[in-house]
C-alpha positions as CSV (number, residue, x, y, z in Angstrom):
1,X,-43.2,16.1,-25.3
2,X,-43.9,19.5,-23.9
3,X,-45.6,22.7,-25.0
4,X,-48.4,23.2,-27.4
5,X,-47.7,19.9,-29.2
6,X,-48.2,17.9,-26.0
7,X,-51.5,15.9,-25.8
8,X,-54.0,17.5,-23.4
9,X,-56.1,14.4,-22.8
10,X,-55.0,12.1,-20.0
11,X,-56.1,9.1,-22.2
12,X,-53.3,9.8,-24.7
13,X,-50.7,8.8,-22.1
14,X,-50.8,5.1,-21.2
15,X,-48.4,2.6,-19.8
16,X,-47.1,1.7,-23.3
17,X,-46.1,5.3,-23.9
18,X,-44.3,5.3,-20.6
19,X,-42.4,2.1,-21.6
20,X,-41.4,3.6,-24.9
21,X,-40.5,7.1,-23.7
22,X,-38.9,6.1,-20.4
23,X,-40.7,8.8,-18.5
24,X,-43.7,8.9,-16.2
25,X,-47.1,9.9,-17.5
26,X,-48.1,13.6,-17.5
27,X,-51.4,14.8,-16.0
28,X,-52.9,18.1,-17.2
29,X,-53.8,20.8,-14.6
30,X,-56.4,23.4,-14.8
31,X,-53.8,26.1,-15.8
32,X,-52.8,23.9,-18.8
33,X,-49.4,22.7,-17.3
34,X,-48.4,19.1,-17.3
35,X,-47.0,17.3,-14.3
36,X,-45.5,13.7,-14.1
37,X,-48.0,11.2,-12.7
38,X,-46.7,8.7,-10.1
39,X,-45.5,5.4,-11.7
40,X,-47.4,3.2,-9.3
41,X,-50.6,4.6,-10.9
42,X,-49.5,3.5,-14.3
43,X,-51.5,0.6,-15.8
44,X,-52.0,-0.9,-19.1
45,X,-55.2,-2.0,-20.9
46,X,-55.7,-5.8,-21.3
47,X,-56.4,-5.3,-24.9
48,X,-54.1,-4.4,-27.8
49,X,-55.8,-1.0,-28.2
50,X,-55.1,2.2,-26.4
51,X,-57.5,2.6,-23.5
52,X,-58.0,5.6,-21.3
53,X,-55.7,5.7,-18.2
54,X,-56.9,7.0,-14.8
55,X,-56.0,10.5,-13.9
56,X,-54.9,11.7,-10.5
57,X,-56.3,15.2,-10.9
58,X,-59.2,16.5,-8.8
59,X,-61.4,15.8,-11.9
60,X,-63.7,12.7,-11.6
61,X,-61.9,9.5,-12.5
62,X,-62.8,7.5,-15.6
63,X,-65.7,5.2,-15.2
64,X,-63.7,2.0,-16.1
65,X,-60.3,1.9,-14.4
66,X,-58.1,-1.0,-15.5
67,X,-57.1,-3.6,-12.8
68,X,-53.5,-3.3,-11.4
69,X,-53.0,-7.0,-12.3
70,X,-53.1,-6.1,-16.0
71,X,-49.8,-4.3,-15.8
72,X,-47.6,-5.6,-18.7
73,X,-44.1,-7.0,-18.5
74,X,-42.5,-4.1,-20.6
75,X,-43.9,-1.5,-18.2
76,X,-42.6,-3.4,-15.2
77,X,-39.2,-3.8,-16.7
78,X,-39.0,-0.1,-17.6
79,X,-40.0,0.8,-14.0
80,X,-37.3,-1.5,-12.6
81,X,-34.7,-0.1,-14.9
82,X,-35.7,3.5,-13.9
83,X,-35.3,2.5,-10.2
84,X,-31.9,0.9,-10.8
85,X,-30.5,3.8,-12.8
86,X,-31.7,6.3,-10.2
87,X,-29.5,4.8,-7.5
88,X,-26.3,3.3,-9.0
89,X,-24.5,3.3,-5.7
90,X,-27.0,0.8,-4.2
91,X,-25.4,-2.1,-6.1
92,X,-22.0,-1.0,-4.9
93,X,-23.3,-0.9,-1.3
94,X,-24.3,-4.5,-1.4
95,X,-21.2,-5.7,-3.2
96,X,-18.9,-4.1,-0.6
97,X,-21.1,-4.3,2.4
98,X,-18.4,-5.8,4.7
99,X,-15.9,-3.2,3.7
100,X,-18.3,-0.3,4.3
101,X,-19.7,-1.7,7.6
102,X,-16.2,-2.2,9.2
103,X,-14.7,1.1,8.0
104,X,-13.6,3.5,10.6
105,X,-13.9,6.5,8.3
106,X,-14.6,7.2,4.6
107,X,-10.8,7.2,3.9
108,X,-10.6,3.5,4.7
109,X,-13.4,2.8,2.2
110,X,-11.6,4.9,-0.4
111,X,-8.4,3.0,0.1
112,X,-10.3,-0.4,0.0
113,X,-12.0,0.6,-3.3
114,X,-8.7,1.8,-4.8
115,X,-7.0,-1.5,-3.8
116,X,-9.7,-3.4,-5.7
117,X,-9.0,-1.4,-8.9
118,X,-11.3,1.6,-8.5
119,X,-10.1,4.9,-10.1
120,X,-11.6,8.3,-10.4
121,X,-12.8,7.3,-13.8
122,X,-14.6,4.4,-12.4
123,X,-16.3,6.6,-9.8
124,X,-17.7,8.8,-12.6
125,X,-19.9,5.8,-13.6
126,X,-21.5,6.1,-10.2
127,X,-22.1,9.8,-10.6
128,X,-19.2,10.9,-8.4
129,X,-16.2,13.1,-9.3
130,X,-13.7,10.8,-7.6
131,X,-13.2,7.8,-5.3
132,X,-13.2,9.8,-2.2
133,X,-16.6,11.4,-2.9
134,X,-18.0,7.9,-3.6
135,X,-16.5,6.6,-0.4
136,X,-18.1,9.4,1.6
137,X,-21.6,8.4,0.3
138,X,-21.0,4.7,1.0
139,X,-19.9,5.5,4.5
140,X,-22.9,7.7,5.1
141,X,-25.4,5.2,3.7
142,X,-24.2,1.9,5.1
143,X,-25.3,1.4,8.7
144,X,-22.7,0.4,11.3
145,X,-23.5,-1.4,14.6
146,X,-21.9,-1.4,17.9
147,X,-19.7,-4.4,17.0
148,X,-17.9,-2.4,14.3
149,X,-17.1,0.6,16.5
150,X,-13.8,2.4,15.8
151,X,-10.9,1.0,17.7
152,X,-9.6,3.0,20.6
153,X,-6.6,5.2,20.1
154,X,-3.4,3.9,21.7
155,X,-2.3,5.7,24.8
156,X,0.8,7.9,24.9
157,X,3.0,5.5,26.9
158,X,2.9,3.0,24.0
159,X,4.3,5.7,21.8
160,X,7.1,6.3,24.3
161,X,7.8,2.6,24.3
162,X,8.5,2.3,20.6
163,X,10.8,5.4,20.8
164,X,12.9,3.6,23.4
165,X,12.7,0.3,21.5
166,X,14.3,1.7,18.4
167,X,17.3,2.9,20.5
168,X,18.2,-0.6,21.7
169,X,20.0,-1.7,18.5
170,X,22.4,1.2,18.7
171,X,23.0,0.6,22.4
172,X,23.7,-3.1,21.8
173,X,26.1,-2.3,19.0
174,X,27.9,0.3,21.1
175,X,28.3,-2.0,24.1
176,X,29.7,-4.7,21.8
177,X,32.1,-2.3,20.2
178,X,33.4,-1.2,23.6
179,X,33.8,-4.9,24.7
180,X,35.7,-5.7,21.5
181,X,38.0,-2.7,22.1
182,X,39.0,-3.7,25.7
183,X,39.3,-7.5,25.3
184,X,41.9,-9.8,23.5
185,X,42.2,-13.4,22.5
186,X,39.5,-15.9,23.2
187,X,37.6,-13.5,25.4
188,X,37.3,-11.1,22.5
189,X,35.8,-13.8,20.4
190,X,33.3,-14.6,23.1
191,X,32.4,-10.9,23.5
192,X,31.9,-10.7,19.7
193,X,29.6,-13.7,19.6
194,X,27.5,-12.5,22.6
195,X,27.3,-9.0,21.1
196,X,26.1,-10.5,17.8
197,X,23.3,-12.3,19.6
198,X,22.4,-9.2,21.6
199,X,22.3,-7.1,18.5
200,X,20.0,-9.6,16.7
201,X,17.6,-9.6,19.6
202,X,17.6,-5.8,19.8
203,X,16.8,-5.5,16.1
204,X,13.9,-7.9,16.4
205,X,12.6,-6.0,19.4
206,X,12.8,-2.7,17.5
207,X,11.1,-3.7,14.3
208,X,8.2,-5.3,16.2
209,X,7.1,-2.0,17.7
210,X,6.2,1.4,16.4
211,X,6.3,2.6,12.8
212,X,8.6,-0.3,11.8
213,X,6.2,-2.9,12.9
214,X,4.7,-4.9,10.0
215,X,1.3,-6.5,10.1
216,X,1.2,-9.9,11.8
217,X,2.5,-12.6,9.4
218,X,3.3,-10.1,6.6
219,X,7.1,-10.7,6.5
220,X,8.3,-14.2,5.5
221,X,10.5,-15.8,8.2
222,X,13.3,-16.2,5.6
223,X,13.7,-12.4,5.6
224,X,15.4,-12.5,9.0
225,X,18.0,-14.9,7.6
226,X,18.7,-12.8,4.6
227,X,19.0,-9.6,6.7
228,X,21.4,-11.3,9.1
229,X,23.5,-12.5,6.1
230,X,23.7,-9.0,4.7
231,X,24.7,-7.5,8.0
232,X,27.3,-10.2,8.5
233,X,28.8,-9.6,5.1
234,X,29.0,-5.9,6.0
235,X,31.2,-6.8,8.9
236,X,33.3,-9.6,7.5
237,X,32.6,-9.9,3.8
238,X,35.1,-7.5,2.4
239,X,38.1,-8.9,4.3
240,X,37.1,-12.5,3.4
241,X,36.8,-11.6,-0.3
242,X,40.2,-9.9,-0.3
243,X,41.9,-13.0,1.2
244,X,40.1,-15.4,-1.1
245,X,41.2,-13.5,-4.2
246,X,44.8,-13.6,-2.9
247,X,44.8,-17.3,-2.5
248,X,43.5,-17.6,1.1
249,X,42.0,-17.5,3.6
250,X,45.2,-18.3,5.5
251,X,43.8,-17.2,8.9
252,X,41.5,-14.7,10.5
253,X,40.6,-11.9,8.2
254,X,40.0,-8.3,9.0
255,X,36.6,-7.4,10.4
256,X,34.9,-4.0,10.1
257,X,32.4,-3.5,13.0
258,X,32.3,0.3,12.5
259,X,29.7,0.2,9.6
260,X,27.5,-2.2,11.6
261,X,27.5,0.3,14.5
262,X,26.4,3.0,12.2
263,X,23.6,0.9,10.8
264,X,22.4,0.0,14.3
265,X,22.4,3.6,15.3
266,X,20.4,4.5,12.2
267,X,17.5,2.4,13.2
268,X,16.2,5.2,15.4
269,X,16.1,7.9,12.7
270,X,14.7,5.3,10.3
271,X,11.8,4.7,12.6
272,X,11.2,8.5,13.1
273,X,11.3,9.0,9.3
274,X,8.8,6.1,8.8
275,X,6.5,7.7,11.4
276,X,6.7,11.1,9.7
277,X,5.9,9.6,6.3
278,X,3.0,7.6,7.6
279,X,1.4,10.5,9.5
280,X,1.8,13.0,6.6
281,X,0.5,10.5,4.1
282,X,-2.7,9.8,6.1
283,X,-3.2,13.5,6.5
284,X,-2.8,13.9,2.8
285,X,-5.6,11.4,2.2
286,X,-8.0,13.7,4.2
287,X,-6.9,16.7,2.1
288,X,-6.9,15.1,-1.3
289,X,-9.9,15.1,-3.7
290,X,-8.7,12.3,-6.0
291,X,-6.3,9.5,-6.3
292,X,-4.1,11.4,-8.7
293,X,-4.0,14.3,-6.4
294,X,-3.0,12.1,-3.5
295,X,-0.3,10.4,-5.5
296,X,1.1,13.7,-6.7
297,X,1.3,14.9,-3.1
298,X,2.7,11.8,-1.5
299,X,5.5,11.1,-4.1
300,X,7.7,14.1,-3.1
301,X,6.9,13.3,0.6
302,X,8.3,9.8,0.1
303,X,11.4,11.0,-1.7
304,X,12.0,13.7,0.9
305,X,11.7,11.2,3.7
306,X,14.1,8.8,2.1
307,X,16.6,11.6,1.5
308,X,16.4,12.7,5.1
309,X,17.1,9.1,6.3
310,X,20.0,8.6,4.0
311,X,21.6,11.9,5.2
312,X,21.2,10.8,8.8
313,X,22.8,7.4,7.9
314,X,25.7,9.1,6.1
315,X,26.4,11.2,9.1
316,X,26.4,8.2,11.4
317,X,28.6,6.2,9.1
318,X,31.0,9.1,9.0
319,X,31.3,9.0,12.7
320,X,31.7,5.2,13.1
321,X,33.5,4.3,9.9
322,X,32.1,5.2,6.5
323,X,31.6,2.5,3.9
324,X,29.8,2.8,0.6
325,X,28.6,-0.8,0.9
326,X,27.0,0.0,4.3
327,X,25.3,3.1,2.9
328,X,23.8,1.0,0.1
329,X,22.8,-1.7,2.6
330,X,21.1,0.9,4.8
331,X,19.1,2.2,1.9
332,X,18.1,-1.3,0.9
333,X,16.9,-2.2,4.4
334,X,15.0,1.0,4.8
335,X,13.1,0.6,1.5
336,X,12.4,-3.1,2.3
337,X,11.0,-2.2,5.7
338,X,8.8,0.6,4.3
339,X,7.3,-1.8,1.7
340,X,6.8,-4.5,4.3
341,X,5.0,-2.2,6.7
342,X,2.7,-0.8,4.0
343,X,1.6,-4.1,2.6
344,X,4.2,-5.2,0.0
345,X,6.3,-7.8,1.8
346,X,6.8,-10.1,-1.2
347,X,8.7,-7.4,-3.1
348,X,10.9,-6.6,-0.2
349,X,11.7,-10.2,0.5
350,X,12.6,-10.8,-3.1
351,X,15.0,-7.9,-3.2
352,X,16.7,-9.0,0.1
353,X,17.0,-12.6,-1.2
354,X,18.5,-11.4,-4.5
355,X,21.1,-9.2,-2.8
356,X,22.1,-12.1,-0.4
357,X,22.3,-14.5,-3.3
358,X,24.5,-12.1,-5.3
359,X,27.0,-11.6,-2.5
360,X,27.1,-15.3,-1.9
361,X,27.6,-16.0,-5.6
362,X,30.5,-13.5,-5.7
363,X,32.3,-15.5,-3.0
364,X,31.4,-18.8,-4.5
365,X,32.6,-17.9,-8.0
366,X,36.1,-17.1,-6.6
367,X,36.2,-20.5,-4.8
368,X,34.9,-22.2,-8.0
369,X,37.7,-20.7,-10.0
370,X,40.2,-22.8,-8.1
371,X,38.7,-26.1,-9.6
372,X,41.4,-27.6,-11.8
373,X,39.3,-27.9,-14.8
374,X,39.2,-25.9,-18.1
375,X,37.0,-22.8,-18.0
376,X,36.5,-22.6,-14.3
377,X,39.2,-19.9,-13.8
378,X,37.0,-17.5,-15.9
379,X,34.2,-17.7,-13.2
380,X,36.1,-15.3,-11.0
381,X,37.0,-12.8,-13.7
382,X,34.0,-10.4,-13.1
383,X,34.6,-10.2,-9.4
384,X,38.3,-9.9,-9.8
385,X,37.9,-7.0,-12.3
386,X,35.5,-5.2,-9.9
387,X,37.8,-5.6,-6.9
388,X,40.9,-4.6,-8.8
389,X,39.2,-1.4,-10.0
390,X,37.3,-0.2,-6.9
391,X,38.3,-2.5,-4.1
392,X,36.4,-5.3,-2.2
393,X,33.7,-2.8,-1.0
394,X,32.5,-2.4,-4.5
395,X,30.8,-5.8,-4.5
396,X,28.2,-5.0,-1.7
397,X,27.9,-1.4,-3.0
398,X,26.9,-2.6,-6.5
399,X,24.7,-5.5,-5.3
400,X,22.8,-3.6,-2.5
401,X,22.7,-0.4,-4.5
402,X,21.0,-2.1,-7.5
403,X,18.5,-3.8,-5.2
404,X,17.8,-0.6,-3.3
405,X,17.2,1.3,-6.6
406,X,14.8,-1.4,-7.7
407,X,12.8,-1.1,-4.4
408,X,12.8,2.7,-4.7
409,X,11.3,2.5,-8.2
410,X,8.7,0.1,-6.9
411,X,7.9,2.3,-3.8
412,X,7.3,5.4,-5.9
413,X,4.5,3.5,-7.6
414,X,3.1,1.5,-4.7
415,X,3.5,3.7,-1.6
416,X,1.7,6.6,-3.3
417,X,-1.5,4.6,-3.4
418,X,-4.2,5.4,-0.7
419,X,-4.6,1.6,0.0
420,X,-1.0,1.5,1.3
421,X,-1.8,3.8,4.2
422,X,-4.9,2.2,5.7
423,X,-4.6,1.2,9.4
């Protein structure tokens, strides 16, 4: 109550009035104005009546001041409520103490809060316009000791090392292709087996460094098996399927090492595109003032990076032997690796497993159709219809293309979150 209707006597404002009104007591000054009195001075009378409260003005204090021990429970509860409402971030500081203490910068806190379900709407309950502003206050208020100092930035030679590492798959595939072109008979078979082992080792070496490196233990071990199966089918699957549908296999079937060479050469541009996407996304975090703003800026960046990589893969496949199945497989492997690197390995593993199972099922259905039992011949009808219409390469194109589109749809929702780009 303010103005002319406000009580002018200090005794009219007591602790019970504070508890009911939720405001500190007012003390009259000589000029007639009122000023809030400190809450620690607020006391309540021991009796049920209204007793005069002490004043903090230069005027002489009342002769009988109540004891501080007589403070009532409602007044104490109101004081605690006022203190809690005055600092809503304090509870959040204690709840996320470890996250805030270990954070290198406010962006890491923002990403951690967003990963736990915080939105800009949630931040408004803590009197902040967005999660980034809330993270900045948490970072400023939570102390950090020497043990949580920011990690040192990797030196430049490590960056050069991953640039060279992503070139090794293409070099291994090129050497194997040259060896297969100049050899014949059993020696050619030995060169092919040695080249396959060399290429597998080069791929493992490349994806364990640089922007294609996933967090330790993120990728399930079975992912390697499914990836090798998909690559093997790209080389030998179409020829095997064609012979099986014609009643074979009656002998060695045709191999297509050209698409595999294009996929191996595409590892380097895939790594560079992944590095470009990661750097631009982290820079976008610093420039954004909200989660929605960040997502709106990163989504076209993701689509542009993917388009750039697919264009590079198309050019390389055109030079080594274009195949629509190899293009779809390259897109699938790229999306799976991006999701694995940024913290979504389960989704990537499920897509690779589904694609591998679908290709294996296509071959198995044709073999099962040869069982001399009623109804088994219909098992190969879908695969035979696809091959008769578009050729054997349509099977990996449809299978890998569908899996790649599923991963792309998932990536446009998950890789545009700030929590996907924390170190």
